[in-house]
C-alpha positions in Angstrom: -0.1 -0.1 -0.1 2.9 2.2 0.7 4.6 1.8 -2.7 2.3 4.0 -4.4 3.2 4.8 -8.2 3.5 8.6 -9.0 0.5 9.9 -10.7 0.5 11.7 -14.1 0.0 15.1 -12.2 3.2 14.6 -9.9 5.5 13.9 -13.1 4.8 16.3 -15.8 5.1 14.6 -19.2 8.6 14.6 -20.6 7.5 16.4 -24.0 7.7 19.7 -22.3 11.1 19.4 -21.2 11.9 18.0 -24.7 10.8 21.2 -26.2 12.4 23.4 -23.8 15.8 21.8 -24.7 15.2 22.5 -28.4 15.1 26.3 -27.8 17.6 28.9 -27.9 18.9 30.2 -24.4 17.2 33.4 -23.6 14.8 33.0 -26.6 10.9 32.9 -26.2 8.2 31.9 -28.2 7.2 35.5 -28.5 10.7 36.7 -30.2 9.7 35.5 -33.5 12.6 34.1 -36.0 16.2 36.0 -35.9 18.4 36.9 -38.9 22.1 36.8 -38.5 24.0 40.0 -39.4 26.2 40.0 -42.0 29.7 41.5 -42.3 28.8 44.1 -44.4 26.1 45.4 -42.4 28.4 45.4 -39.1 31.0 47.5 -41.0 28.2 50.0 -42.1 26.5 50.3 -38.7 30.3 50.9 -37.5 31.0 53.6 -39.6 27.6 55.4 -39.1 28.3 55.3 -35.4 31.7 56.6 -35.8 30.3 59.6 -37.9 27.8 60.3 -35.3 30.3 60.3 -32.6 32.6 62.8 -34.4 29.8 65.2 -35.4 28.5 65.4 -31.5 32.2 65.5 -30.5 33.2 69.4 -30.4 36.3 70.2 -32.4 39.5 70.0 -30.0 41.6 72.3 -32.6 39.0 75.2 -32.2 39.1 75.1 -28.4 42.7 74.0 -27.7 45.1 77.1 -27.4 48.1 75.3 -28.3 46.5 73.9 -31.6 45.5 77.5 -32.6 49.0 78.9 -32.0 50.3 76.4 -34.1 48.0 76.7 -36.8 48.5 80.5 -36.7 52.2 80.1 -36.8 52.2 78.0 -39.8 50.1 80.5 -41.6 52.3 83.4 -40.8 55.3 81.5 -41.9 53.5 80.6 -44.9 52.7 84.3 -45.7 56.2 85.4 -45.1 57.7 82.7 -47.3 54.9 84.1 -50.1 56.1 87.7 -49.3 59.9 87.3 -49.6 59.4 85.0 -52.9 57.3 88.1 -54.4 60.1 90.5 -53.4 62.4 88.2 -55.1 60.3 88.3 -58.1 59.8 92.0 -57.8 63.8 92.6 -57.9 64.1 90.3 -60.6 61.4 92.3 -62.5 63.0 95.6 -61.9 66.5 94.5 -62.9 65.2 93.1 -66.2 63.4 96.3 -66.9 66.6 98.3 -66.1 68.5 96.1 -68.5 66.2 96.2 -71.1 66.4 100.3 -70.6 70.1 100.0 -70.7 70.2 97.8 -73.9 67.4 100.1 -75.5 69.4 103.0 -75.0 72.7 101.6 -76.0 70.9 100.6 -79.5 69.5 104.0 -79.8 73.0 105.5 -79.3 74.3 102.8 -81.6 71.5 103.7 -84.2 72.5 107.6 -84.0 76.2 107.2 -84.4 75.7 105.0 -87.6 73.2 107.3 -88.9 75.8 110.2 -88.4 78.4 107.9 -90.0 76.1 107.6 -92.9 75.4 110.8 -93.4 79.1 111.6 -92.9 80.3 109.2 -95.4 77.5 110.4 -98.0 78.8 114.1 -97.7 82.8 113.0 -97.9 81.8 111.1 -101.0 79.8 114.1 -102.5 82.4 116.4 -101.5 85.2 114.2 -103.2 83.3 113.9 -106.3 83.2 117.8 -106.6 86.3 119.0 -104.9 88.6 115.7 -105.4 90.4 117.6 -108.0 91.0 121.1 -106.3 94.7 120.4 -105.8 95.1 119.6 -109.5 93.4 122.9 -110.5 95.3 124.8 -108.3 98.5 123.5 -110.1 97.0 124.2 -113.4 96.1 127.7 -112.4 99.6 128.6 -112.4 100.1 127.4 -115.8 97.1 129.4 -117.0 98.4 132.7 -115.4 101.6 132.1 -117.4 99.7 131.7 -120.7 97.7 134.7 -120.1 100.9 136.8 -119.4 102.4 135.4 -122.6 99.4 136.4 -124.6 99.4 139.8 -122.8 103.2 140.3 -123.9 102.4 139.3 -127.5 99.6 141.6 -127.7 101.8 144.5 -126.5 104.5 143.8 -129.4 101.7 143.1 -132.0 100.6 146.9 -131.2 104.4 148.3 -131.4 105.4 150.0 -134.5 107.4 147.2 -136.2 104.5 144.6 -135.1 105.0 140.9 -134.8 106.3 138.4 -137.3 104.0 135.9 -138.8 106.2 133.4 -136.7 105.4 135.1 -133.8 101.8 135.3 -134.5 101.5 131.9 -134.9 103.2 130.8 -131.6 100.7 133.5 -130.1 97.6 131.7 -131.7 99.1 128.4 -130.4 99.1 129.8 -127.0 95.6 131.1 -127.2 94.2 127.7 -128.2 95.9 126.0 -125.5 94.6 128.8 -123.0 91.1 128.4 -124.5 91.3 124.4 -124.1 92.5 124.6 -120.4 89.7 127.0 -119.5 87.3 124.9 -121.1 88.4 121.7 -119.3 88.2 123.5 -116.1 84.9 124.6 -116.6 83.6 121.2 -117.1 84.8 120.3 -113.9 82.9 123.2 -112.2 85.8 126.0 -112.1 84.8 129.3 -112.9 86.6 132.8 -112.7 85.5 135.4 -110.1 84.2 138.5 -111.3 86.2 141.1 -109.7 86.7 144.6 -111.7 84.3 147.0 -111.1 82.7 145.0 -108.2 82.4 146.1 -104.4 85.4 144.1 -102.6 84.2 141.2 -100.7 86.8 139.8 -98.5 85.5 136.4 -98.8 86.7 136.4 -102.3 88.9 139.0 -102.7 92.2 140.0 -101.5 93.3 143.7 -101.5 96.7 144.2 -102.5 96.5 148.0 -102.3 94.6 151.2 -102.5 94.2 154.0 -104.7 92.2 157.2 -104.4 89.5 157.7 -107.0 86.5 160.3 -107.4 85.0 158.3 -110.1 83.7 155.2 -108.4 82.6 154.6 -104.9 85.0 153.8 -102.2 85.9 149.7 -101.9 85.3 149.3 -105.6 88.0 147.0 -107.3 90.0 149.1 -109.8 92.2 146.8 -111.2 92.7 142.8 -111.1 96.5 141.6 -110.5 95.7 138.1 -110.5 92.2 136.3 -111.4 90.4 134.4 -108.8 88.7 131.0 -109.3 86.1 128.9 -107.5 84.9 125.2 -107.9 81.2 125.2 -107.6 80.7 127.2 -104.3 84.2 126.6 -102.7 86.9 129.0 -103.3 90.2 127.9 -104.9 92.0 131.1 -105.2 91.1 134.5 -104.2 91.3 137.5 -106.6 94.3 139.6 -106.0 93.0 143.3 -106.6 93.5 147.1 -106.1 90.9 148.7 -104.3 89.4 152.4 -104.4 89.3 154.9 -101.8 87.8 158.2 -100.9 90.4 160.8 -102.0 91.6 163.4 -99.3 91.3 166.8 -99.9 95.0 167.4 -100.9 94.6 164.6 -103.5 91.3 166.0 -104.5 93.0 169.5 -105.2 96.0 167.6 -106.7 93.5 165.8 -109.3 91.8 169.2 -110.2 94.8 170.8 -110.8 96.1 167.9 -113.3 92.9 168.2 -114.9 93.1 172.1 -115.5 96.4 171.6 -117.1 95.1 168.8 -119.4 
């Protein structure tokens, strides 16, 4: 009687224990089915969390005095370096401008010197063509003077009582021909005789060898030509040597009147 078997109420069925053994620890029937998270989702969740934390965390550099000073020092150093580089570039620019101005001034000076040299060379060439034979003309003028003296002497002999012989006249004709040919050749090269007799004395082209009192012409009038003068184009080769008139004194005028009365 004492050995009594346990009733079903006292021993619950094993099915409930079996169900509990098949369930996950900490899970219940109300939790529903669970999904295991992948590695990509965990990485995205971690990055989102870090982003939120960085946004919510105040910037330490904005509040830290040491960081502010370091940043300001770096900016100041950068500005100083840029300023120094700008000064160097400005100095280089000024040096190049000065070098350009010097070279431009040197070029202008050389160009001016070349222009002066070209004009001087052209003038010398023209003068050489016009006056290159000046020394030859001077030498020939002495021969012309001698021919003229010979012609004057022959004319004086021809006017004498006996006259000149035919041989002398032939020689005079030959001398006159040579004289004329030389003067023609000189004229082709721009040589001209200076007009002197009867002209007012000009010291630029006349050389006074003496003075004579004269009442017939004005003072400083050329009375006689002792030696002819010549020019080449507009340059004088030899001045004309002349005798110039002057105003007669009272005594010279009285003497002139007395000689006129005698005549």
